[in-house]
Steps between C-alpha positions, in 0.01 A plus 500: 500500500580840644835658434670774697852641526714335764793705631650183645616389161268497203128443471286333758234299313211404724340184365206309635651189345798493737403378848533769762678267738789454253541873455492558875752225566736639238476849646568358846817326386635803316456734793732294716242492781492209740208326663414621844460142618668181391407322181320239710255777596380526141535147364357175629798273577525198268427152627818357645677226308573174678861607558400843629240337726773286655723802550212700648417222747864478608498876556186511716620198699793717607362854499130443570194548283449874554687600187416649162710453188675800342558521126792687338377802304736474202783299347544140391375351828139599561389217728502494879686170456842491332638150442857499371848362556666770708786298651618267219379191686312224312163607640321830460422745778186707553445860604163620627398863548225559751348726763486379859205643687600370845854636504658574837676804638832342407408524131540842340269422207206281402659439160687170501729300272524126566759266348416130482701193395413140425597231751428144388235626261327724756511879514637654818532864601867589544506879547234760564583870486311821563542745212458877489186636337166341428537400132729281293607720210724269297713185523820396318700177516847536354872462546679831552855597410772237527326295768351163402221529757142550395332794670142594571447876477169621641356848468241602758298818527268714705330827399741563213817418696689189384775291658709214361633188671734218399496136612745222416627176651817662638308739723155359582349836586340791317794731433396859440600650165351838585210702370429532129271661245570243226725198467587229250744216439719577199831415339556866426858467368447172312763304697268200564462597868184656638477815708212638703415847372332714764354846456450669835279797576653761732381845616741652246397283205574149378827307515617187317727218616605149397532225762636146471677225697876440499652147478461465879130578485542842657297796376690743276386815327614784277497870598159666519413704190295814568226555243290805415404694815145548370401135464271309734338165420628283216228427247701264281848350466599341167818408315630586156818514296715812504752335270571150378671408828332731752162451665336797669224536758220741411315636804165671452452684830242745629590863562138599570178302532442465125840594357809286443854522366733230373846443647751271331760300695779281367760275665865596515777254586840628616766281659246216515266718708151567366306821558204686352529833320234735367488564127403857413429618147662829400165624365284358780370835621444661160169514316322283404654235729463725806668260740261219393233661722163363395171345607529184708298316235792525255725209598841430354504183291665318213224559246671340200668198660860598421613484863531880530258684728310797359391786728173672398458876537199692370476807280196601291404448138518787254217747534443437872785709640274790597196295595387460863643191668162328493484532121855395418590166344834369616780375280717248684873515427703189586863567596798269536833576666786489251851641551380697805225667298126442489418420138141503377433158351127525434220754518135415467153474637483276809176386660572368846138397547485297179854366515643604166717760332528615142844641427539793264687393182793718399312647205225615738739689732372857565233454233228310682262556789225297668126556531220295651158421360248257645686174556813583304842655542574687177843592369485801267733701281539815706352832395429798724140485382348179628260483206798481263666207678518183289428170673780244468409217739227407747534258793203345679521288817210270577398148606534195275123474454465870418801483267335225297185708468695809394702314238190335352294819479513677166536838671830389652626287211844663504583391856744212537632322808863583576542327836326367810571454870260268679149614412623844391529544124680780318363612164651745253355683205684693228290774342550560129834683475793447265736783597856478637378430856308185404608185688524147366343210687845388616582850631178506700571157646860593584404816688210348697606355836310319774618630839360307796 
């Protein structure tokens, strides 16, 4: 394995044992890029089930055979066929997404959404709508607000621009919900009623808004919240606790091609009216937080499973402060928002490529640095003279077959397996050292974290 410094958050370990296609796919997902064509361009469609075959035949009997199925690009519904109860009747309905090649001048788009119902055991097309764009981005089926109606929310897209539409039994048409950069169904204020959270991209930056239905089935919404003026596309939207009773939205958004910031939104209810407000830390712009500006490969996440989202921001390990960027090894600092302040919860070495982090124990704070040698990441007691640095811990990432060979070879007898993730195995070795910085086996296990 070859090892080199990676300014995007730790060390990039290039291994022949990890298939290139996995690495490429991971990089693709983290960049927030989208496919130029639909997913059906890249994947062979699965063989239709008997039910889907019946639905498909009912569709072409009505709309003709010159159609091609369209597959949603993300979300819970990834099939061109969605079969669900969307009107609370005993039978299920079907939704089909497709492209119509022989559309007429009366149709403004080739992208179509068809709703079918069952009549005496046979599928029949009930509604067929043209939709903006040429791709199906995402689909939700949910009740919204105080209305008992089930709703189908469809996101469509074309060349990076996305639009959202709503369909329900009260208004059998595609109702426009406007353009969006990201959207999700959420019970943001924990009142057992769902809202549609929409982040919209404008020339002046992003905005956020909640939408829902009132008891009469009419669309309602809260005031628009203006977000940072520098943001463009939304890379990620996740949820985490701000307090025991408050859930927040964490938005990782681009400010340049490879740089993101995190914005935090929380619900506020006054006089039974819900709205969104931005949460700003008093020390957000101070070093080393620096407004959470960082590489787009450093995503916010709940790394320890406590329900609180950590925001990663890089600094450098001791001894690398004056080194050229290409020679620096990054220390990743994980911050949480607490009492309107960003508090550093963890610091450590984080390998995005290999999917793990090793957090610096308290007794190592400001006393340890990191080096690389061959296949290993080496934690050392810091000394200005590299030759005087004492090794404390080595970490090796390899395949399961290679790990077995390493463990069984006498030369590597001190390596032990600490964790695994699929075919990737993580080995650690403790050189002979009995000073105050020595770690127990339980301390090593506690500070090692798999981060997918």
